[in-house]
FIVEX-630824 format. One record per residue (C-alpha): residue number from 0; z, y negated, x negated. Coordinates in steps of 0.25 Angstrom, whole numbers. Layout:
! residues N
NODE  pami     pz     py     px
NODE   NUM      Z      Y      X
...
***
This chain:
! residues 320
NODE  pami     pz     py     px
NODE     0    124    195    -95
NODE     1    126    182    -87
NODE     2    112    176    -87
NODE     3    115    164    -78
NODE     4    114    153    -89
NODE     5    101    159    -94
NODE     6     95    159    -80
NODE     7    100    145    -77
NODE     8     94    140    -90
NODE     9     81    147    -87
NODE    10     80    141    -73
NODE    11     83    127    -79
NODE    12     71    130    -89
NODE    13     62    134    -78
NODE    14     65    122    -69
NODE    15     63    113    -81
NODE    16     49    119    -84
NODE    17     45    118    -69
NODE    18     49    103    -69
NODE    19     41    101    -82
NODE    20     29    108    -76
NODE    21     30    100    -63
NODE    22     32     87    -70
NODE    23     20     89    -79
NODE    24     11     93    -67
NODE    25     16     81    -59
NODE    26     14     71    -71
NODE    27     -1     76    -72
NODE    28     -3     75    -57
NODE    29      3     61    -58
NODE    30     -5     56    -69
NODE    31    -18     60    -62
NODE    32    -14     55    -48
NODE    33     -9     41    -55
NODE    34    -22     40    -62
NODE    35    -31     42    -49
NODE    36    -21     33    -41
NODE    37    -21     22    -51
NODE    38    -36     20    -49
NODE    39    -36     22    -34
NODE    40    -25     12    -33
NODE    41    -34      1    -40
NODE    42    -46      4    -31
NODE    43    -37      4    -18
NODE    44    -31     -9    -22
NODE    45    -45    -15    -22
NODE    46    -50     -8    -10
NODE    47    -37    -12     -2
NODE    48    -37    -26     -7
NODE    49    -51    -30     -4
NODE    50    -50    -24     10
NODE    51    -38    -33     12
NODE    52    -46    -45      7
NODE    53    -58    -41     15
NODE    54    -49    -40     28
NODE    55    -43    -54     26
NODE    56    -57    -60     23
NODE    57    -63    -54     36
NODE    58    -51    -59     45
NODE    59    -46    -53     58
NODE    60    -57    -49     69
NODE    61    -68    -46     59
NODE    62    -76    -34     63
NODE    63    -74    -26     50
NODE    64    -59    -30     49
NODE    65    -54    -16     54
NODE    66    -63     -9     45
NODE    67    -57    -16     33
NODE    68    -43    -13     38
NODE    69    -47      2     39
NODE    70    -52      1     25
NODE    71    -39     -5     20
NODE    72    -30      5     28
NODE    73    -38     16     21
NODE    74    -36      9      7
NODE    75    -21      7     10
NODE    76    -19     22     13
NODE    77    -27     26      0
NODE    78    -18     16     -8
NODE    79     -6     23     -2
NODE    80    -10     36     -7
NODE    81    -13     30    -20
NODE    82      1     24    -21
NODE    83      7     37    -19
NODE    84     -1     43    -30
NODE    85      3     32    -39
NODE    86     18     34    -35
NODE    87     17     49    -38
NODE    88     11     46    -52
NODE    89     22     35    -54
NODE    90     12     24    -56
NODE    91     17     16    -44
NODE    92     31     12    -40
NODE    93     33     17    -25
NODE    94     37      6    -15
NODE    95     50      9     -7
NODE    96     50      9      8
NODE    97     57     16     20
NODE    98     51     29     25
NODE    99     54     38     37
NODE   100     53     51     29
NODE   101     50     65     30
NODE   102     36     68     33
NODE   103     35     80     24
NODE   104     48     86     30
NODE   105     43     84     44
NODE   106     29     91     41
NODE   107     36    103     34
NODE   108     44    106     47
NODE   109     33    107     58
NODE   110     41    114     68
NODE   111     54    106     65
NODE   112     66    107     56
NODE   113     77    100     49
NODE   114     75     88     39
NODE   115     87     83     31
NODE   116     87     71     22
NODE   117     99     69     12
NODE   118    103     59      2
NODE   119    113     60     -9
NODE   120    118     54    -22
NODE   121    118     64    -33
NODE   122    119     65    -48
NODE   123    108     74    -54
NODE   124    109     81    -68
NODE   125     97     86    -77
NODE   126     98    100    -71
NODE   127     95     96    -56
NODE   128     88    108    -50
NODE   129     74    107    -44
NODE   130     71     93    -48
NODE   131     56     90    -51
NODE   132     59     81    -63
NODE   133     70     81    -74
NODE   134     83     75    -68
NODE   135     89     63    -75
NODE   136    104     65    -73
NODE   137    111     54    -64
NODE   138    113     49    -50
NODE   139    102     51    -40
NODE   140    100     49    -25
NODE   141     95     61    -18
NODE   142     86     63     -6
NODE   143     85     77      0
NODE   144     75     80     11
NODE   145     76     94     17
NODE   146     67    100     28
NODE   147     67    114     34
NODE   148     52    115     34
NODE   149     42    125     29
NODE   150     45    123     15
NODE   151     36    125      3
NODE   152     32    136     -7
NODE   153     32    135    -22
NODE   154     17    132    -23
NODE   155     18    120    -14
NODE   156     31    115    -21
NODE   157     23    115    -34
NODE   158     13    105    -29
NODE   159     22     97    -20
NODE   160     22     84    -27
NODE   161      7     84    -31
NODE   162     -1     72    -25
NODE   163    -10     77    -13
NODE   164     -3     90    -12
NODE   165      1     93      2
NODE   166      3    105     12
NODE   167      0     97     24
NODE   168    -13     98     32
NODE   169    -25     89     28
NODE   170    -23     75     33
NODE   171     -8     76     34
NODE   172     -3     72     21
NODE   173     -8     66      7
NODE   174      1     75     -2
NODE   175      6     62     -9
NODE   176     20     61     -2
NODE   177     28     70    -12
NODE   178     20     66    -24
NODE   179     24     52    -20
NODE   180     39     56    -19
NODE   181     37     63    -33
NODE   182     32     50    -39
NODE   183     43     41    -33
NODE   184     54     51    -37
NODE   185     50     53    -51
NODE   186     47     38    -53
NODE   187     61     35    -48
NODE   188     67     44    -58
NODE   189     71     54    -47
NODE   190     69     68    -44
NODE   191     64     78    -34
NODE   192     67     92    -30
NODE   193     61    101    -19
NODE   194     66    115    -14
NODE   195     58    122     -3
NODE   196     53    136      1
NODE   197     43    141     12
NODE   198     51    140     25
NODE   199     63    135     19
NODE   200     61    120     20
NODE   201     61    109      9
NODE   202     71    101      1
NODE   203     66     88     -6
NODE   204     76     81    -15
NODE   205     74     68    -21
NODE   206     83     62    -31
NODE   207     82     47    -35
NODE   208     90     40    -46
NODE   209    102     32    -40
NODE   210    101     17    -42
NODE   211    111      6    -40
NODE   212    108     -6    -31
NODE   213     99    -17    -38
NODE   214    107    -29    -44
NODE   215    106    -43    -39
NODE   216     97    -47    -50
NODE   217     88    -36    -47
NODE   218     87    -40    -33
NODE   219     84    -54    -37
NODE   220     73    -50    -46
NODE   221     67    -42    -35
NODE   222     67    -54    -26
NODE   223     61    -62    -37
NODE   224     50    -52    -39
NODE   225     46    -51    -24
NODE   226     46    -67    -23
NODE   227     38    -69    -35
NODE   228     24    -65    -30
NODE   229     26    -72    -17
NODE   230     28    -85    -24
NODE   231     15    -83    -32
NODE   232      7    -80    -19
NODE   233     10    -94    -14
NODE   234      3   -101    -25
NODE   235    -11   -107    -23
NODE   236    -22   -109    -33
NODE   237    -14   -104    -45
NODE   238    -22    -95    -55
NODE   239    -19    -81    -57
NODE   240    -23    -72    -69
NODE   241    -26    -59    -63
NODE   242    -26    -47    -73
NODE   243    -30    -33    -67
NODE   244    -38    -23    -74
NODE   245    -44    -16    -61
NODE   246    -56    -25    -57
NODE   247    -56    -22    -42
NODE   248    -41    -25    -41
NODE   249    -42    -37    -50
NODE   250    -53    -43    -41
NODE   251    -45    -39    -28
NODE   252    -33    -47    -33
NODE   253    -41    -59    -38
NODE   254    -48    -60    -24
NODE   255    -35    -59    -17
NODE   256    -29    -70    -26
NODE   257    -42    -79    -24
NODE   258    -40    -78     -9
NODE   259    -26    -84    -11
NODE   260    -32    -96    -19
NODE   261    -27    -91    -33
NODE   262    -36    -94    -45
NODE   263    -38    -80    -52
NODE   264    -41    -77    -66
NODE   265    -45    -62    -68
NODE   266    -43    -53    -80
NODE   267    -45    -38    -81
NODE   268    -35    -36    -93
NODE   269    -24    -42   -100
NODE   270    -34    -47   -111
NODE   271    -43    -53   -101
NODE   272    -31    -60    -95
NODE   273    -27    -66   -108
NODE   274    -42    -71   -111
NODE   275    -42    -77    -97
NODE   276    -30    -85    -99
NODE   277    -36    -91   -112
NODE   278    -49    -95   -105
NODE   279    -43    -99    -91
NODE   280    -42   -114    -89
NODE   281    -30   -118    -81
NODE   282    -16   -112    -78
NODE   283    -14    -97    -74
NODE   284     -2    -96    -65
NODE   285     -1    -81    -63
NODE   286     -4    -68    -70
NODE   287     -7    -57    -61
NODE   288     -8    -44    -69
NODE   289     -9    -30    -67
NODE   290      2    -22    -75
NODE   291     -5    -10    -80
NODE   292    -19    -14    -87
NODE   293    -27     -8    -98
NODE   294    -24    -15   -111
NODE   295    -14    -26   -109
NODE   296     -4    -23    -98
NODE   297      0    -34    -87
NODE   298     14    -36    -93
NODE   299      8    -38   -107
NODE   300     -2    -48   -102
NODE   301      9    -56    -95
NODE   302     17    -56   -107
NODE   303      6    -62   -115
NODE   304      2    -72   -104
NODE   305     17    -76   -103
NODE   306     18    -79   -118
NODE   307      6    -89   -116
NODE   308     10    -94   -102
NODE   309     25    -93   -100
NODE   310     25    -98    -86
NODE   311     14    -88    -81
NODE   312     18    -80    -69
NODE   313     15    -65    -69
NODE   314     13    -55    -58
NODE   315     11    -40    -61
NODE   316      3    -31    -52
NODE   317      4    -16    -53
NODE   318     -5     -8    -44
NODE   319      0      6    -48
***
């Protein structure tokens, strides 16, 4: 009997089950990491912000200025780790920048070897082998990184994208690099696959949905978005309605605005903001609001405010 089709179907079913279990595990880890990182992000925003304000108030040459700088550098490093967790849990959009790649591949080849980086335009179907997520058919841009290093066994591969998992010695890695890659690729609608064996090297394949160049109207919109906040920052003695449900972050932003000669009306929620508008004597020139808040969201608040004050300017702040 020819059992080729049956074995192929069984293999596809097993692959689907593995994908499902991996996806469920990573979703659970992502929720936990995101919840922890969300709170840490708010705390670090306050710590780093107050460090900067303190540094400015002390001035150059102050005896404790270097101590403040060291505190700020440590806070920024902690914030960087937190941002990586937020990217992994897809609570924060990553910022794009140029990188000189390939640290993991280098460390996997301690006695030397060959590193190959390839790019290609491909079209993927739903049955793409080895992918971590179900593949949506369509055009993709593929990045393949191949090293001839020590490779990985199945146990290591099963934990590869978990936050803080690392095979490097203590002090030589945070274990957040590949979890960040996981969050970026999944958030972009792309896909990942890994093949490796002990002593056989490793192949990482990243496939991202192909995109067309931005239209002229999109480029103009981007330019307006960048230019908008700069224009607001030039104003003096205007009144800002600041709405932020995290007390430490709200106090920090208020202090920064006051130091630049703005009048500030504070509110800890959308409901408080609406009440503040009713009781405030004078003109409110700008609504500066967090996007994600308990109860009324920042967008809902702005819609209600604009219905009452059509000329009101609005800036959304998203910390996570």
